[in-house]
FIFIMAR-718666 format. One line per field, with one value per residue (C-alpha): residue in three letters; x, y, z. Coordinates in nm, 4 decimals, padded with zeros to 6 digits. Layout:
# residues N
code: c(ALA / ...)
c1: c(X / ...)
c2: c(Y / ...)
c3: c(Z / ...)
//
This chain:
# residues 500
code: c(MET / LEU / GLN / CYS / LEU / LEU / ASN / ILE / ARG / SER / LEU / PRO / LEU / LEU / LEU / LEU / GLY / ALA / THR / ILE / ALA / CYS / THR / PRO / ILE / ARG / HIS / LEU / GLU / ALA / GLN / GLN / PRO / ALA / PRO / ALA / ALA / GLN / GLU / GLU / LEU / LEU / ARG / LYS / ILE / ALA / THR / ASP / VAL / ARG / ARG / GLY / ASP / PHE / ALA / SER / ALA / LEU / ALA / SER / SER / ASP / ALA / ALA / VAL / ARG / ALA / ALA / PRO / ASN / ASP / TYR / ARG / LEU / TRP / THR / LEU / ARG / GLY / MET / ALA / TYR / SER / GLY / LEU / LYS / ASN / GLU / SER / SER / SER / LEU / THR / ALA / PHE / GLN / HIS / ALA / LEU / LYS / LEU / ALA / PRO / TYR / TYR / LEU / PRO / ALA / LEU / GLU / GLY / ALA / ALA / GLN / LEU / LYS / TYR / GLN / GLN / GLY / ASP / GLU / SER / ALA / ARG / PRO / LEU / LEU / LEU / ARG / ILE / LEU / SER / LEU / ARG / PRO / SER / ASP / PRO / THR / THR / ASN / GLY / MET / LEU / ALA / VAL / LEU / ASP / TYR / LYS / LYS / ARG / ASP / CYS / SER / ASN / ALA / VAL / SER / HIS / PHE / GLU / GLN / ALA / GLY / ASN / SER / ILE / SER / SER / GLN / PRO / ASP / GLY / LEU / ALA / MET / TYR / GLY / ARG / CYS / LEU / ALA / THR / LEU / ASP / ARG / PHE / GLN / GLU / ALA / ILE / PRO / VAL / PHE / GLU / GLN / ALA / LEU / SER / LEU / ASP / PRO / SER / LYS / GLN / SER / VAL / ARG / TYR / TYR / LEU / ALA / LEU / SER / GLN / TRP / ASN / SER / ARG / ASN / ALA / ALA / GLU / ALA / LEU / ALA / SER / LEU / GLN / PRO / LEU / ILE / ALA / ALA / ASP / GLN / SER / ASP / GLU / ARG / VAL / LEU / GLU / LEU / ALA / ALA / GLY / ILE / TYR / GLU / SER / THR / GLY / GLU / THR / GLN / GLN / ALA / ILE / ASP / ILE / LEU / ARG / LYS / ALA / ILE / LEU / ALA / HIS / PRO / LYS / ASN / PRO / ASP / ALA / TYR / VAL / GLN / PHE / ALA / TYR / LEU / THR / TYR / ASN / HIS / GLY / SER / PRO / GLN / ILE / GLY / ILE / ASP / PHE / LEU / ASN / ALA / GLY / LEU / THR / GLN / MET / PRO / GLN / GLU / GLY / GLN / LEU / TYR / LEU / VAL / ARG / GLY / ILE / LEU / ARG / CYS / GLN / LEU / GLY / GLU / PHE / THR / LYS / SER / PHE / ASP / ASP / PHE / GLN / THR / ALA / ASN / GLN / LEU / ASP / PRO / GLY / LEU / SER / TYR / ALA / ASN / VAL / ALA / LYS / GLY / ILE / VAL / GLU / SER / GLN / VAL / HIS / LYS / PRO / ALA / GLU / ALA / LEU / ALA / GLU / PHE / ARG / ALA / ALA / ALA / LYS / GLU / HIS / PRO / ASN / GLU / ALA / LEU / THR / GLN / TYR / LEU / LEU / SER / GLU / ALA / LEU / SER / ASP / GLN / ASP / ASN / PRO / ASP / LEU / ALA / GLU / ALA / ILE / THR / ALA / ALA / SER / ARG / ALA / ILE / GLN / LEU / ASP / PRO / LYS / LEU / VAL / ALA / ALA / HIS / ASP / LEU / ILE / ALA / GLY / ILE / TYR / LEU / GLN / GLN / GLY / VAL / LYS / GLN / LYS / ALA / ILE / GLU / HIS / SER / ASP / ALA / ALA / LEU / ALA / LEU / ASP / PRO / ASN / ASP / GLN / GLN / ALA / LEU / TYR / HIS / LEU / MET / LEU / ALA / LEU / ARG / GLY / THR / ASP / ARG / LYS / GLY / GLU / ILE / PRO / GLY / LEU / LEU / LYS / ARG / MET / ASN / LYS / LEU / HIS / GLN / THR / GLY / ASN / PRO / VAL / ASP / SER / PRO / GLN / LYS / ARG / LEU / HIS / GLN / LEU / TYR / GLU / ALA / GLN / ASP / VAL / LYS)
c1: c(00.0072 / 00.1325 / 00.2314 / 00.3235 / 00.1692 / 00.2691 / 00.0629 / -00.1068 / 00.0306 / 00.3546 / 00.1668 / 00.2657 / 00.0154 / -00.0975 / -00.1288 / 00.0428 / 00.3335 / 00.4528 / 00.7264 / 00.7117 / 00.6675 / 00.5394 / 00.3272 / 00.1595 / -00.2072 / -00.4669 / -00.6684 / -01.0279 / -01.2125 / -01.2220 / -01.0479 / -00.9946 / -00.6295 / -00.4573 / -00.2494 / 00.1211 / 00.2146 / -00.0317 / 00.1038 / 00.4572 / 00.3297 / 00.1555 / 00.5031 / 00.6670 / 00.4137 / 00.4311 / 00.8127 / 00.8135 / 00.5566 / 00.7980 / 01.1000 / 00.9208 / 00.9101 / 00.5503 / 00.5589 / 00.6846 / 00.4364 / 00.1445 / 00.2491 / 00.2686 / -00.0706 / -00.2259 / -00.1794 / -00.2504 / -00.5993 / -00.7028 / -00.6090 / -00.7863 / -01.0269 / -01.1876 / -00.8341 / -00.8819 / -00.5231 / -00.4351 / -00.6597 / -00.5150 / -00.1707 / -00.2711 / -00.4010 / -00.0775 / 00.1089 / -00.1097 / -00.0742 / 00.2907 / 00.2630 / 00.0610 / -00.2363 / -00.4994 / -00.8093 / -00.6868 / -00.5742 / -00.9062 / -01.0892 / -00.8729 / -00.9131 / -01.2843 / -01.2963 / -01.1020 / -01.3514 / -01.6425 / -01.4812 / -01.3886 / -01.5333 / -01.3084 / -00.9776 / -00.7624 / -00.5055 / -00.7791 / -00.9733 / -00.6768 / -00.5682 / -00.9312 / -00.9673 / -00.6295 / -00.6817 / -01.0471 / -00.8972 / -00.6155 / -00.8739 / -01.0805 / -01.3625 / -01.6078 / -01.6859 / -01.3522 / -01.5461 / -01.7276 / -01.4278 / -01.2103 / -01.5022 / -01.4804 / -01.1177 / -01.1810 / -01.4198 / -01.1191 / -00.8537 / -01.0485 / -00.7538 / -00.5454 / -00.3793 / -00.3525 / -00.7210 / -00.8273 / -00.6053 / -00.7828 / -01.1244 / -01.0256 / -00.9440 / -01.2721 / -01.4569 / -01.2810 / -01.3492 / -01.7075 / -01.6811 / -01.7718 / -01.5233 / -01.6611 / -01.5903 / -01.2713 / -01.1257 / -01.2162 / -01.0351 / -00.7390 / -00.6994 / -00.6901 / -00.4435 / -00.1738 / 00.1623 / 00.0803 / 00.0169 / 00.2860 / 00.4989 / 00.2406 / 00.1973 / -00.1133 / -00.2830 / -00.1904 / -00.3301 / -00.6496 / -00.6777 / -00.5955 / -00.8614 / -01.1270 / -01.0236 / -01.0618 / -01.3887 / -01.5313 / -01.3987 / -01.1355 / -00.8804 / -00.6403 / -00.5976 / -00.5500 / -00.2564 / 00.0127 / -00.1310 / -00.0819 / 00.2616 / 00.3854 / 00.2651 / 00.4533 / 00.7624 / 00.7401 / 00.7111 / 00.7551 / 00.6348 / 00.2753 / 00.1385 / -00.2240 / -00.0946 / 00.0551 / -00.2587 / -00.4741 / -00.2249 / -00.2657 / -00.6248 / -00.6561 / -00.4129 / -00.6216 / -00.9423 / -00.7838 / -00.7092 / -00.3501 / -00.3125 / 00.0684 / 00.1444 / -00.1030 / 00.0660 / 00.4050 / 00.2779 / 00.1197 / 00.3968 / 00.6101 / 00.3070 / 00.2285 / 00.6003 / 00.6133 / 00.2825 / 00.1237 / -00.1864 / -00.3336 / -00.6848 / -00.7315 / -00.3941 / -00.4653 / -00.8002 / -00.6812 / -00.3934 / -00.6421 / -00.8538 / -00.5633 / -00.4488 / -00.8059 / -00.8362 / -00.4971 / -00.6061 / -00.4131 / -00.6897 / -00.4803 / -00.2788 / -00.5981 / -00.7218 / -00.3938 / -00.3974 / -00.7608 / -00.7137 / -00.4322 / -00.6624 / -00.9311 / -00.6751 / -00.5471 / -00.8791 / -01.1252 / -01.3901 / -01.3781 / -01.6543 / -01.5167 / -01.2582 / -01.5188 / -01.7532 / -01.4654 / -01.3570 / -01.7239 / -01.7770 / -01.4518 / -01.5932 / -01.9229 / -01.7618 / -01.5617 / -01.8624 / -01.7523 / -02.0121 / -01.9770 / -01.6239 / -01.7557 / -02.0245 / -01.7834 / -01.5958 / -01.8965 / -01.9954 / -01.6829 / -01.7228 / -02.0738 / -01.9008 / -01.7227 / -01.9942 / -02.3363 / -02.5075 / -02.3530 / -02.6385 / -02.4036 / -02.2741 / -02.6186 / -02.7094 / -02.4015 / -02.4497 / -02.8078 / -02.6737 / -02.4268 / -02.7148 / -02.9139 / -02.6429 / -02.6462 / -03.0187 / -03.0939 / -03.3848 / -03.5372 / -03.2187 / -03.1597 / -03.4904 / -03.3905 / -03.0678 / -03.2243 / -03.5082 / -03.2332 / -03.0247 / -03.3188 / -03.4188 / -03.0326 / -02.9920 / -03.3077 / -03.0851 / -02.9702 / -03.2014 / -03.0504 / -03.2268 / -03.5502 / -03.3870 / -03.2136 / -03.5364 / -03.6857 / -03.3901 / -03.4533 / -03.8371 / -03.7304 / -03.5078 / -03.7640 / -04.0084 / -04.2261 / -04.2553 / -04.5649 / -04.3925 / -04.0671 / -04.2452 / -04.4104 / -04.0510 / -03.9263 / -04.2052 / -04.1697 / -03.7958 / -03.8704 / -04.1279 / -03.9149 / -03.5972 / -03.7269 / -03.3849 / -03.1885 / -03.1184 / -03.0768 / -03.4110 / -03.5618 / -03.3947 / -03.4933 / -03.8491 / -03.8370 / -03.7048 / -03.9474 / -04.2400 / -04.1048 / -04.0896 / -04.4372 / -04.6830 / -04.8784 / -04.6204 / -04.7118 / -04.4552 / -04.5391 / -04.4714 / -04.1597 / -04.0408 / -04.1196 / -03.9084 / -03.6066 / -03.6380 / -03.6244 / -03.3254 / -03.1398 / -03.2276 / -03.0689 / -02.7816 / -02.6931 / -02.4270 / -02.6574 / -02.6075 / -02.8523 / -03.1446 / -03.0888 / -03.0676 / -03.3961 / -03.5749 / -03.4302 / -03.5636 / -03.9041 / -03.9266 / -03.7893 / -04.0733 / -04.3270 / -04.1804 / -04.0649 / -03.7423 / -03.6222 / -03.6493 / -03.4831 / -03.1951 / -03.1452 / -03.1008 / -02.8954 / -02.6839 / -02.6683 / -02.5774 / -02.3025 / -02.1686 / -02.1175 / -01.9842 / -01.8894 / -01.8563 / -02.2086 / -02.3389 / -02.7040 / -02.7109 / -02.5283 / -02.7795 / -03.0635 / -02.9055 / -02.8500 / -03.2242 / -03.3626 / -03.1332 / -03.3091 / -03.5209 / -03.3600 / -03.1334 / -02.8577 / -02.8883 / -02.5585 / -02.3999 / -02.5153 / -02.2179 / -01.9955 / -02.1820 / -02.2073 / -01.8130 / -01.7956 / -02.0099 / -01.8371 / -01.5045 / -01.6485 / -01.7529 / -01.4027 / -01.2312 / -01.4844 / -01.6183 / -01.4058 / -01.3386 / -01.5872 / -01.6085 / -01.4495 / -01.7763 / -01.8632 / -01.5446 / -01.5369 / -01.2798 / -01.3923 / -01.2069 / -01.2193 / -01.2289 / -01.2147 / -00.9181 / -00.5711 / -00.3749 / -00.1711)
c2: c(00.0017 / 00.3352 / 00.5133 / 00.8615 / 01.0876 / 01.4358 / 01.6636 / 01.9382 / 02.1969 / 02.1282 / 02.3034 / 02.7005 / 02.8872 / 03.2217 / 03.3931 / 03.2020 / 03.0244 / 02.6719 / 02.4352 / 02.0858 / 01.8255 / 01.4880 / 01.3989 / 01.0725 / 01.0367 / 00.8950 / 00.6880 / 00.8154 / 00.5809 / 00.2063 / 00.0369 / -00.3140 / -00.4223 / -00.3794 / -00.6079 / -00.5697 / -00.4638 / -00.1688 / -00.0696 / -00.0755 / 00.1488 / 00.3818 / 00.4210 / 00.4972 / 00.7568 / 00.9224 / 00.9279 / 01.0958 / 01.3592 / 01.4423 / 01.4529 / 01.6887 / 01.4356 / 01.5264 / 01.3982 / 01.0580 / 01.0384 / 01.1274 / 00.8635 / 00.5869 / 00.6905 / 00.6404 / 00.2749 / 00.2671 / 00.4168 / 00.1893 / -00.1004 / 00.0543 / 00.3222 / 00.3516 / 00.4021 / 00.7580 / 00.7650 / 00.7335 / 01.0174 / 01.2460 / 01.1839 / 01.2511 / 01.5658 / 01.6516 / 01.5959 / 01.7879 / 02.0860 / 02.0416 / 02.0668 / 02.3964 / 02.2253 / 02.3548 / 02.2305 / 01.8781 / 01.8855 / 02.0046 / 01.7447 / 01.4785 / 01.5937 / 01.6371 / 01.2605 / 01.1505 / 01.3274 / 01.1438 / 00.8166 / 00.9506 / 01.2630 / 01.2995 / 01.2051 / 01.4916 / 01.5182 / 01.5408 / 01.8026 / 02.0014 / 01.9927 / 02.0882 / 02.3467 / 02.5121 / 02.5361 / 02.6896 / 02.9355 / 03.0314 / 03.0969 / 03.3123 / 03.0528 / 03.0935 / 02.7092 / 02.6617 / 02.7562 / 02.4060 / 02.2207 / 02.4169 / 02.3553 / 02.0006 / 02.0075 / 02.2042 / 01.9282 / 01.6842 / 01.9440 / 02.2021 / 02.4120 / 02.3849 / 02.7167 / 02.7295 / 02.6447 / 02.8858 / 03.1642 / 03.0747 / 03.1086 / 03.4264 / 03.5753 / 03.4495 / 03.6008 / 03.9272 / 03.9681 / 03.9222 / 04.1831 / 03.9303 / 04.0535 / 03.8716 / 03.5340 / 03.6597 / 03.7656 / 03.4232 / 03.2511 / 03.4938 / 03.4226 / 03.0654 / 03.1032 / 03.2122 / 03.2001 / 03.1052 / 03.4590 / 03.6186 / 03.6827 / 03.7674 / 04.1629 / 04.1396 / 03.8752 / 04.0934 / 04.3959 / 04.2404 / 04.0889 / 04.4537 / 04.5976 / 04.3540 / 04.4302 / 04.7978 / 04.7473 / 04.5948 / 04.8905 / 04.6838 / 04.9447 / 04.8565 / 04.4984 / 04.6341 / 04.8305 / 04.5602 / 04.3789 / 04.6971 / 04.7319 / 04.3986 / 04.4186 / 04.7540 / 04.6011 / 04.3269 / 04.5725 / 04.9305 / 05.0593 / 04.9587 / 05.2985 / 05.1752 / 04.9814 / 05.2881 / 05.4993 / 05.2356 / 05.2126 / 05.6071 / 05.5782 / 05.2845 / 05.4746 / 05.7953 / 05.6057 / 05.4666 / 05.8250 / 05.7986 / 06.1276 / 06.1636 / 05.8149 / 05.8356 / 06.1720 / 06.0147 / 05.6992 / 05.9399 / 06.2076 / 05.9798 / 05.9947 / 06.3719 / 06.4329 / 06.2070 / 06.3122 / 06.6443 / 06.5802 / 06.2568 / 06.3807 / 06.0914 / 06.1479 / 06.5048 / 06.4636 / 06.2223 / 06.4501 / 06.7459 / 06.5409 / 06.4473 / 06.8052 / 06.9371 / 06.6584 / 06.7681 / 07.1441 / 07.2512 / 07.4114 / 07.6526 / 07.3161 / 07.1478 / 07.4492 / 07.4814 / 07.1070 / 07.1124 / 07.3992 / 07.1993 / 06.9085 / 07.1345 / 07.3108 / 06.9577 / 06.8097 / 07.0791 / 06.8255 / 06.6105 / 06.6917 / 06.5290 / 06.7961 / 07.0780 / 06.8841 / 06.8308 / 07.2004 / 07.2961 / 07.0632 / 07.2252 / 07.5836 / 07.4737 / 07.3382 / 07.6549 / 07.8807 / 08.0298 / 07.8982 / 08.1956 / 08.0826 / 07.7098 / 07.8461 / 08.0501 / 07.7381 / 07.5347 / 07.8012 / 07.7656 / 07.3840 / 07.4390 / 07.6199 / 07.3011 / 07.0503 / 07.2210 / 06.8793 / 06.7576 / 06.7317 / 06.6697 / 07.0219 / 07.1753 / 06.9671 / 07.0738 / 07.4420 / 07.4369 / 07.3175 / 07.6093 / 07.8438 / 07.7115 / 07.7967 / 08.1538 / 08.1608 / 08.1867 / 07.9306 / 08.0237 / 07.9714 / 07.6481 / 07.5253 / 07.5941 / 07.4178 / 07.1025 / 07.0959 / 07.1235 / 06.8671 / 06.6256 / 06.6757 / 06.6121 / 06.3041 / 06.1501 / 05.9107 / 06.1870 / 06.1079 / 06.3541 / 06.6284 / 06.5476 / 06.5199 / 06.8416 / 07.0091 / 06.8770 / 07.0182 / 07.3517 / 07.3267 / 07.2657 / 07.5486 / 07.8012 / 07.6423 / 07.4644 / 07.1308 / 06.9956 / 07.0748 / 06.9173 / 06.5951 / 06.5980 / 06.6129 / 06.3390 / 06.1012 / 06.1636 / 06.0742 / 05.7703 / 05.6570 / 05.7084 / 05.5458 / 05.2912 / 05.1212 / 05.4185 / 05.4264 / 05.8150 / 05.9160 / 05.6626 / 05.8255 / 06.1782 / 06.0764 / 05.9309 / 06.2575 / 06.4620 / 06.2439 / 06.2918 / 06.6783 / 06.7423 / 06.9046 / 06.5625 / 06.3454 / 05.9692 / 05.7938 / 05.4510 / 05.5326 / 05.7287 / 05.4080 / 05.2105 / 05.4460 / 05.4570 / 05.0504 / 05.0419 / 05.2691 / 05.0492 / 04.7454 / 04.9171 / 05.0511 / 04.8656 / 05.1232 / 05.4372 / 05.5439 / 05.8355 / 05.6208 / 05.4163 / 05.7367 / 05.8713 / 05.5511 / 05.5259 / 05.8806 / 05.7982 / 05.4790 / 05.6755 / 05.9562 / 05.6670 / 05.5203 / 05.1921 / 05.1806 / 04.8400 / 04.9285 / 05.2629 / 05.0778 / 04.8285 / 05.1072 / 05.3156 / 05.0070 / 04.9325 / 05.2988 / 05.2842 / 04.9536 / 05.1368 / 05.4734 / 05.4743 / 05.8582 / 05.9131 / 06.1651 / 06.1256 / 05.7662 / 05.8170 / 06.0654 / 05.8162 / 05.5334 / 05.7081 / 05.8169 / 05.4815 / 05.2976 / 05.4826 / 05.2353 / 04.9068 / 04.6528 / 04.8294 / 05.1699 / 05.1033 / 05.1788 / 05.5433 / 05.6945 / 05.5588 / 05.6863 / 06.0083 / 06.0118 / 05.9318 / 06.2058 / 06.4554 / 06.3372 / 06.3802 / 06.7340 / 06.8122 / 06.6796 / 06.7732 / 06.5653 / 06.3284 / 06.3231 / 06.2027 / 05.8399 / 05.6998 / 05.6374 / 05.9919 / 06.0731 / 06.1770 / 05.9379 / 05.5719 / 05.2604 / 05.2613 / 04.8885 / 04.8754 / 05.1168 / 05.1799 / 05.5044 / 05.5905)
c3: c(-00.0118 / -00.0866 / 00.2291 / 00.1168 / -00.1423 / -00.2472 / -00.0308 / -00.2534 / -00.0321 / -00.2349 / -00.5192 / -00.5248 / -00.2972 / -00.4740 / -00.1200 / 00.1623 / 00.0184 / 00.0751 / -00.0041 / -00.1620 / 00.0994 / 00.1343 / 00.4113 / 00.5431 / 00.4186 / 00.6184 / 00.3697 / 00.4440 / 00.1999 / 00.1933 / -00.0756 / -00.1706 / -00.1661 / -00.5071 / -00.6891 / -00.6142 / -00.9408 / -00.9318 / -00.5966 / -00.7439 / -01.0323 / -00.7879 / -00.5907 / -00.9246 / -01.0189 / -00.6765 / -00.6867 / -01.0380 / -00.9009 / -00.6143 / -00.8236 / -01.0702 / -01.3578 / -01.4261 / -01.7947 / -01.6769 / -01.4052 / -01.6470 / -01.9069 / -01.6287 / -01.4876 / -01.8527 / -01.8293 / -01.4546 / -01.4944 / -01.7753 / -01.5585 / -01.2332 / -01.3393 / -01.0019 / -00.7957 / -00.6739 / -00.5741 / -00.9420 / -01.0370 / -00.7714 / -00.8824 / -01.2497 / -01.1074 / -00.9344 / -01.2623 / -01.4722 / -01.2369 / -01.2417 / -01.6267 / -01.5736 / -01.7359 / -01.4659 / -01.6752 / -01.7083 / -01.3175 / -01.2070 / -01.3995 / -01.2508 / -00.8907 / -00.9415 / -01.0657 / -00.7754 / -00.5248 / -00.7316 / -00.6202 / -00.2640 / -00.1705 / 00.1578 / 00.0171 / 00.1462 / -00.1200 / -00.3921 / -00.1891 / -00.1338 / -00.5000 / -00.6276 / -00.3620 / -00.4406 / -00.8112 / -00.7863 / -00.5075 / -00.7431 / -01.0196 / -00.7825 / -00.8074 / -00.5101 / -00.5540 / -00.3721 / -00.0482 / -00.0099 / -00.0706 / 00.1762 / 00.4513 / 00.3761 / 00.4339 / 00.7630 / 00.8566 / 00.8724 / 00.9822 / 01.1810 / 01.2643 / 00.9345 / 00.8881 / 00.5176 / 00.4590 / 00.7268 / 00.5224 / 00.1921 / 00.3647 / 00.5224 / 00.1703 / 00.0202 / 00.3133 / 00.2780 / -00.1118 / -00.0022 / 00.2684 / 00.5326 / 00.7890 / 01.0818 / 00.9269 / 00.7678 / 01.0975 / 01.2594 / 00.9706 / 00.9783 / 01.3561 / 01.2734 / 00.9868 / 01.2462 / 01.1224 / 00.7811 / 00.7029 / 00.9484 / 00.6422 / 00.3760 / 00.3650 / 00.1453 / 00.3707 / 00.6860 / 00.5108 / 00.4509 / 00.8168 / 00.9462 / 00.7238 / 00.8401 / 01.1886 / 01.1416 / 00.9613 / 01.2838 / 01.4847 / 01.6351 / 01.5705 / 01.8648 / 01.7342 / 01.3681 / 01.4667 / 01.5183 / 01.2252 / 01.0068 / 01.1372 / 01.0726 / 00.7049 / 00.6882 / 00.8256 / 00.5552 / 00.2810 / 00.3652 / 00.0329 / 00.0855 / 00.1076 / 00.1604 / 00.4622 / 00.6023 / 00.5416 / 00.7096 / 01.0107 / 01.0478 / 01.0477 / 01.2871 / 01.5224 / 01.5024 / 01.5751 / 01.8636 / 01.9718 / 01.9215 / 01.7252 / 01.7540 / 01.6384 / 01.3598 / 01.2341 / 01.2349 / 01.0462 / 00.7906 / 00.7653 / 00.5062 / 00.2694 / 00.3341 / 00.2492 / -00.0568 / -00.2276 / -00.1625 / -00.3771 / -00.2544 / -00.1163 / 00.1157 / 00.2849 / 00.3006 / 00.4415 / 00.7060 / 00.7925 / 00.8338 / 01.0559 / 01.2770 / 01.3100 / 01.4232 / 01.6689 / 01.8416 / 01.8262 / 01.5267 / 01.3322 / 01.1126 / 01.0116 / 00.9155 / 00.7397 / 00.5290 / 00.4314 / 00.3352 / 00.1061 / -00.0465 / -00.0978 / -00.2485 / -00.4950 / -00.5910 / -00.6447 / -00.6956 / -00.8077 / -00.4699 / -00.2629 / 00.0540 / 00.1272 / 00.0805 / 00.3130 / 00.5855 / 00.5657 / 00.6000 / 00.9278 / 01.0633 / 01.0269 / 01.1542 / 01.4739 / 01.5115 / 01.4748 / 01.1626 / 00.9075 / 00.6627 / 00.5690 / 00.5056 / 00.2934 / 00.0645 / 00.0125 / -00.0625 / -00.3052 / -00.4677 / -00.4865 / -00.6195 / -00.9245 / -01.0010 / -00.8960 / -00.9505 / -00.9307 / -00.5988 / -00.3706 / -00.0644 / -00.1104 / -00.0837 / 00.2128 / 00.4024 / 00.2987 / 00.4243 / 00.7640 / 00.7852 / 00.6673 / 00.9639 / 01.1966 / 01.0835 / 01.1281 / 00.7490 / 00.7636 / 00.4353 / 00.2460 / 00.4335 / 00.3106 / -00.0413 / -00.0100 / 00.1547 / -00.1215 / -00.3760 / -00.2115 / -00.2055 / -00.5686 / -00.6803 / -00.4580 / -00.3203 / -00.1386 / 00.0794 / 00.3585 / 00.5758 / 00.3667 / 00.5046 / 00.8479 / 00.8327 / 00.7366 / 01.0404 / 01.2565 / 01.1131 / 01.1748 / 01.5487 / 01.5643 / 01.4484 / 01.7139 / 01.4806 / 01.6509 / 01.4568 / 01.1278 / 01.2548 / 01.3361 / 00.9993 / 00.8231 / 01.0723 / 00.9950 / 00.6124 / 00.6598 / 00.8716 / 00.6096 / 00.3290 / 00.5027 / 00.7311 / 00.7622 / 00.8780 / 01.2605 / 01.2583 / 01.1074 / 01.3502 / 01.6547 / 01.5462 / 01.4829 / 01.8360 / 02.0047 / 01.7999 / 01.9334 / 02.3009 / 02.2533 / 02.1696 / 02.4114 / 02.4308 / 02.3504 / 02.2215 / 02.4362 / 02.3009 / 01.9543 / 02.0717 / 02.2485 / 01.9306 / 01.6787 / 01.9483 / 01.9838 / 01.5979 / 01.5812 / 01.8455 / 01.6245 / 01.3270 / 01.5098 / 01.8394 / 01.9146 / 01.9068 / 02.2397 / 02.2332 / 02.1625 / 02.4791 / 02.6563 / 02.5073 / 02.6045 / 02.9525 / 03.0253 / 02.8966 / 03.1067 / 03.4071 / 03.3282 / 03.3496 / 03.6681 / 03.4907 / 03.6662 / 03.5644 / 03.1968 / 03.2679 / 03.4321 / 03.1405 / 02.9013 / 03.1028 / 03.1674 / 02.7853 / 02.7130 / 02.9705 / 02.8270 / 02.4700 / 02.6145 / 02.9950 / 02.9770 / 02.8857 / 03.1702 / 03.0564 / 03.1153 / 03.4516 / 03.5629 / 03.4524 / 03.6101 / 03.9479 / 03.9715 / 03.8649 / 04.1206 / 04.4111 / 04.6135 / 04.4323 / 04.5532 / 04.3539 / 04.5451 / 04.6889 / 04.3328 / 04.3520 / 04.5338 / 04.2866 / 03.9962 / 04.1390 / 04.1663 / 03.8223 / 03.7168 / 03.9138 / 03.7452 / 03.4152 / 03.4767 / 03.5984 / 03.3001 / 03.0335 / 02.7615 / 02.5929 / 02.2194 / 01.9859 / 01.9335 / 01.6136 / 01.4725 / 01.4549 / 01.2730 / 00.8879 / 00.7606 / 00.6790 / 00.5321 / 00.1757 / 00.0887 / -00.2806 / -00.3291 / -00.2364 / -00.1546 / -00.4480)
//
């Protein structure tokens, strides 16, 4: 009986790399004992494959398969020989025939999965999963599945497989970059940082990895480290808009507003038809109480992009800050006409109605926005807030809308706070406690949740926690509000593109 076959991991791996190795194979399928001559021929074919004499192996297997057409080992060896001769089509056919005879024969499974994976064929997945059923912790198989999941943007499963891949990707900068991006997509920025750092150490020329490293460091509130990581990109290319926009965001977060403004000016000059830089500049002026400057820049942007609904929307918000409500309405209406997908146009109109003390009109706008975009958490939350602010509030409907917001976005702390406040008003303490606890689990510095929780805990068996909560509240008042959470920041991961 043949004791050692060429493991398919001897074939070149597109991503993970491997070397030729012969490993003992556990025969997973029952087979009748073969004649001694056939076994001897199998040994010869396997030896030829290991030595790289693929033509000889293929010639010997021609006669062998005629004599024993149901020997899955022979068909597997033929697949290996064809693969060695770069005949992928015949190789895959041979492996698939072997699997018809023995569906769980590992070398044939690995051979077919490898070829389909190299071709970018999603049908590699069921083969790889079958391999994992035999070898659950196999690093190479997990690495391949991780890449397939990454390409499908299924980062939750991709990260799980990357973790199982372990050392098999530790020397692969592309695999590490995918792993890091998925961690960052899942808001696991701290974990993404060492992965990006390792990828960058392997290939310092990977500018996209450097960008994502800086982005992850900034979202982890390590602004100085983020700026240091990004600096080579800033120095090398003063025209890449994403690099400039991220640099501006970092400078603004550290209080260096003038640096941020200068960089955004460069971004706008280099890319006058990129709306993102105008929007970021406008938000910066909004935050610093200088809306007119932002409006001037947006006006310049609209001369370049007169059909860009987003610019009208942001200009409307800035005009609202100036109290120019009629002009705000006009901008929101134009934004909605140009891009009906901008649901924030209706939301923003509702905000303006609220500011000019028209709660009924505001509620109507929020209802319309929630109806048109039922799967957007923010519109559901704002509808709930508008409902609760009415003179005769429909609190049941408000709770329903806020609950819907939480269902759509479990991280929406404000919705938990709103529901907790309503339940507290109704005297439903346990529900108020549950939502306050949920809000604090998401944001330990949420002062509103702390306040609600202290009130709700009175007269309960948890009232002993109140002094500690009071100390936390006082400390937050002394230190001021923390920096906005990463979810509120402008910059996002760009999965489909790389920095230049």
